[in-house]
Each structure stands twice: as C-alpha cells, then as structure tokens.
Backbone as a printed PyTorch tensor [residue, N CA C, xyz], in Angstrom:
tensor([[[ 21.9110,  -0.8790, -21.4870],
         [ 20.4900,  -0.6060, -21.5620],
         [ 20.2170,   0.7510, -20.9430]],

        [[ 19.4880,   1.5850, -21.6030],
         [ 19.1780,   2.9250, -21.1110],
         [ 18.0230,   2.8530, -20.1240]],

        [[ 18.1220,   3.6580, -19.0590],
         [ 17.0600,   3.7310, -18.0750],
         [ 16.0000,   4.7220, -18.5060]],

        [[ 14.8950,   4.7290, -17.8090],
         [ 13.8840,   5.7280, -18.1080],
         [ 14.2710,   7.0220, -17.4180]],

        [[ 13.7610,   8.1090, -17.8950],
         [ 14.1480,   9.4390, -17.4430],
         [ 14.1710,   9.5660, -15.9190]],

        [[ 13.0880,   9.2410, -15.2670],
         [ 12.9750,   9.4200, -13.8310],
         [ 13.8780,   8.5410, -12.9910]],

        [[ 14.4270,   7.4860, -13.6010],
         [ 15.2920,   6.5710, -12.8680],
         [ 16.7690,   6.9170, -13.0140]],

        [[ 17.0870,   7.8550, -13.8820],
         [ 18.4760,   8.2300, -14.0890],
         [ 18.9060,   9.2110, -13.0010]],

        [[ 20.0730,   8.9660, -12.4200],
         [ 20.5820,   9.7820, -11.3170],
         [ 20.6340,  11.2570, -11.6990]],

        [[ 21.0500,  11.5520, -12.9150],
         [ 21.1860,  12.9510, -13.3160],
         [ 19.8380,  13.6660, -13.4100]],

        [[ 18.7380,  12.9370, -13.4480],
         [ 17.4010,  13.5270, -13.5310],
         [ 16.6100,  13.3930, -12.2220]],

        [[ 17.2270,  12.8830, -11.1780],
         [ 16.4980,  12.5850,  -9.9450],
         [ 15.8100,  13.8120,  -9.3490]],

        [[ 16.5210,  14.9180,  -9.2230],
         [ 15.9240,  16.1220,  -8.6250],
         [ 14.7450,  16.6150,  -9.4520]],

        [[ 14.8960,  16.6280, -10.7630],
         [ 13.8050,  17.0660, -11.6350],
         [ 12.6260,  16.0960, -11.5470]],

        [[ 12.9120,  14.8030, -11.4800],
         [ 11.8680,  13.7920, -11.3610],
         [ 11.0650,  13.9790, -10.0730]],

        [[ 11.7700,  14.2450,  -8.9780],
         [ 11.0760,  14.4780,  -7.7030],
         [ 10.2230,  15.7450,  -7.7620]],

        [[ 10.7170,  16.7630,  -8.4530],
         [  9.9470,  18.0020,  -8.6030],
         [  8.6770,  17.7900,  -9.4100]],

        [[  8.7930,  17.0490, -10.4940],
         [  7.6170,  16.7430, -11.3180],
         [  6.6240,  15.9150, -10.5140]],

        [[  7.1260,  14.9550,  -9.7690],
         [  6.2760,  14.1070,  -8.9220],
         [  5.4990,  14.9600,  -7.9230]],

        [[  6.1810,  15.8920,  -7.2720],
         [  5.5390,  16.7580,  -6.2760],
         [  4.4840,  17.6520,  -6.9200]],

        [[  4.7390,  18.1340,  -8.1140],
         [  3.7890,  19.0050,  -8.8010],
         [  2.5830,  18.2550,  -9.3420]],

        [[  2.7750,  17.0140,  -9.7280],
         [  1.6810,  16.2920, -10.3660],
         [  0.7800,  15.5880,  -9.3600]],

        [[  1.2540,  14.5450,  -8.7350],
         [  0.3570,  13.7950,  -7.8550],
         [  0.9710,  13.4060,  -6.5290]],

        [[  2.1860,  13.8080,  -6.2650],
         [  2.8350,  13.4780,  -5.0050],
         [  2.1010,  14.0270,  -3.7900]],

        [[  1.6540,  15.2680,  -3.8710],
         [  0.9470,  15.8670,  -2.7350],
         [ -0.3830,  15.1800,  -2.4660]],

        [[ -1.0600,  14.7660,  -3.5220],
         [ -2.3320,  14.0600,  -3.3550],
         [ -2.1280,  12.7020,  -2.6930]],

        [[ -1.0780,  11.9920,  -3.1080],
         [ -0.8240,  10.6720,  -2.5390],
         [ -0.4660,  10.7390,  -1.0610]],

        [[  0.1640,  11.8200,  -0.6330],
         [  0.5370,  11.9500,   0.7760],
         [ -0.6850,  12.0680,   1.6740]],

        [[ -1.8200,  12.4530,   1.1210],
         [ -3.0510,  12.6240,   1.8980],
         [ -3.8910,  11.3520,   1.9530]],

        [[ -3.5170,  10.3470,   1.1810],
         [ -4.3210,   9.1340,   1.0640],
         [ -3.5680,   7.9080,   1.5730]],

        [[ -4.3130,   6.9150,   2.0670],
         [ -3.6370,   5.6540,   2.4110],
         [ -3.1820,   4.9670,   1.1240]],

        [[ -1.9550,   4.5430,   1.0770],
         [ -1.4070,   3.9340,  -0.1450],
         [ -2.1330,   2.6410,  -0.5140]],

        [[ -2.7810,   2.0180,   0.4510],
         [ -3.5310,   0.7900,   0.1630],
         [ -4.7390,   1.0680,  -0.7330]],

        [[ -5.1510,   2.3290,  -0.8360],
         [ -6.2950,   2.6870,  -1.6760],
         [ -5.8760,   3.3690,  -2.9750]],

        [[ -4.5920,   3.4730,  -3.2190],
         [ -4.0760,   4.1380,  -4.4180],
         [ -3.6660,   3.1060,  -5.4540]],

        [[ -3.9920,   3.3820,  -6.7120],
         [ -3.6720,   2.4830,  -7.8160],
         [ -3.0290,   3.2770,  -8.9440]],

        [[ -2.1790,   2.6340,  -9.7070],
         [ -1.5840,   3.2510, -10.8860],
         [ -1.3530,   2.1810, -11.9440]],

        [[ -1.6910,   2.4900, -13.1740],
         [ -1.5380,   1.5150, -14.2450],
         [ -0.1000,   1.4190, -14.7420]],

        [[  0.6520,   2.4850, -14.6680],
         [  1.9890,   2.4980, -15.2360],
         [  3.0730,   2.0010, -14.2920]],

        [[  3.9930,   1.2190, -14.8450],
         [  5.1260,   0.7320, -14.0480],
         [  5.9560,   1.8890, -13.5090]],

        [[  6.2190,   2.8770, -14.3480],
         [  7.0340,   4.0140, -13.9170],
         [  6.3850,   4.7590, -12.7660]],

        [[  5.0890,   4.9290, -12.8310],
         [  4.3680,   5.6170, -11.7550],
         [  4.4870,   4.8350, -10.4470]],

        [[  4.2740,   3.5290, -10.5170],
         [  4.3610,   2.7180,  -9.3090],
         [  5.7740,   2.6980,  -8.7490]],

        [[  6.7590,   2.6080,  -9.6250],
         [  8.1350,   2.5710,  -9.1320],
         [  8.5720,   3.9340,  -8.5920]],

        [[  8.0420,   5.0110,  -9.1470],
         [  8.3650,   6.3400,  -8.6380],
         [  7.7940,   6.5260,  -7.2330]],

        [[  6.5790,   6.0650,  -7.0010],
         [  5.9950,   6.1290,  -5.6630],
         [  6.8480,   5.3170,  -4.6950]],

        [[  7.2610,   4.1420,  -5.1140],
         [  8.0910,   3.2890,  -4.2610],
         [  9.4170,   3.9750,  -3.9250]],

        [[ 10.0270,   4.5980,  -4.9160],
         [ 11.3200,   5.2440,  -4.7180],
         [ 11.2050,   6.5030,  -3.8520]],

        [[ 10.1840,   7.3120,  -4.0780],
         [ 10.0700,   8.5920,  -3.3770],
         [  9.3530,   8.4530,  -2.0380]],

        [[  8.2650,   7.7070,  -2.0000],
         [  7.4670,   7.5560,  -0.7700],
         [  7.8920,   6.3460,   0.0560]],

        [[  8.6670,   5.4560,  -0.5310],
         [  9.0680,   4.1990,   0.1050],
         [  7.8500,   3.3510,   0.4900]],

        [[  6.8340,   3.4330,  -0.3550],
         [  5.6220,   2.6430,  -0.1860],
         [  5.1760,   2.1540,  -1.5570]],

        [[  4.5740,   0.9940,  -1.5880],
         [  4.1310,   0.4180,  -2.8550],
         [  2.6550,   0.7100,  -3.0850]],

        [[  2.3240,   0.9920,  -4.3390],
         [  0.9200,   1.0460,  -4.7380],
         [  0.7230,  -0.0150,  -5.8150]],

        [[ -0.5080,  -0.4510,  -5.9570],
         [ -0.7980,  -1.5780,  -6.8370],
         [ -1.2860,  -1.1320,  -8.2030]],

        [[ -1.1420,  -2.0470,  -9.1450],
         [ -1.7820,  -1.9250, -10.4490],
         [ -3.2550,  -2.2750, -10.2200]],

        [[ -4.1800,  -1.6550, -10.9450],
         [ -5.6110,  -1.9740, -10.7550],
         [ -5.9290,  -3.4630, -10.8870]],

        [[ -5.2230,  -4.1660, -11.7730],
         [ -5.4810,  -5.6030, -11.9090],
         [ -5.0530,  -6.3830, -10.6760]],

        [[ -4.0100,  -5.9200,  -9.9870],
         [ -3.6100,  -6.5660,  -8.7400],
         [ -4.6980,  -6.3930,  -7.6850]],

        [[ -5.2970,  -5.2120,  -7.6360],
         [ -6.3780,  -4.9620,  -6.6800],
         [ -7.5870,  -5.8290,  -6.9770]],

        [[ -7.9530,  -5.9550,  -8.2610],
         [ -9.0780,  -6.8110,  -8.6380],
         [ -8.8060,  -8.2650,  -8.2990]],

        [[ -7.6040,  -8.7150,  -8.5370],
         [ -7.2440, -10.0910,  -8.2260],
         [ -7.4220, -10.3840,  -6.7390]],

        [[ -7.0310,  -9.4330,  -5.8900],
         [ -7.2240,  -9.6290,  -4.4490],
         [ -8.7040,  -9.7420,  -4.0840]],

        [[ -9.5410,  -8.9780,  -4.7500],
         [-10.9830,  -9.0200,  -4.4710],
         [-11.5680, -10.3900,  -4.8140]],

        [[-11.1160, -10.9650,  -5.9180],
         [-11.6950, -12.2150,  -6.3870],
         [-11.0290, -13.4610,  -5.8110]],

        [[ -9.9910, -13.2950,  -5.0240],
         [ -9.3540, -14.4720,  -4.4070],
         [-10.1250, -14.9160,  -3.2050]]])
C-alpha cells in the first residue's frame, strides 16, 4: 500500500518545509485545543511535527453537545 506524500520518509524534509510555510508558524502561536482541521493528513501532520493532536470540527461539536 502506498503512503501519502507527507508520510513517506523520502519526502519528510520537504513535507516539514511545506508545513512551516503554510500553517505551521500560525499553529505554534495558538493553543492546539482551539485548532481544528478537516483533513486526516493535516491532523496527522500536526501530530507528527508538533507532537500534539488537533481535532476534526465534528469532534469539537460532539464535545459541546455531550
């Protein structure tokens, strides 16, 4: 099974660079408990690079209604 681009070892440095250019710097300024991402790849990239989890918006809504 083929992995996604950002999860492949040979693309790790480039993936981290793209992350830093796009939204990595913004996330470092915010509490991760207030950050949401709809995409699995985005959430897993934050987990891999920042070692912190962010939620899918539906997970956040579910917590509100519980």
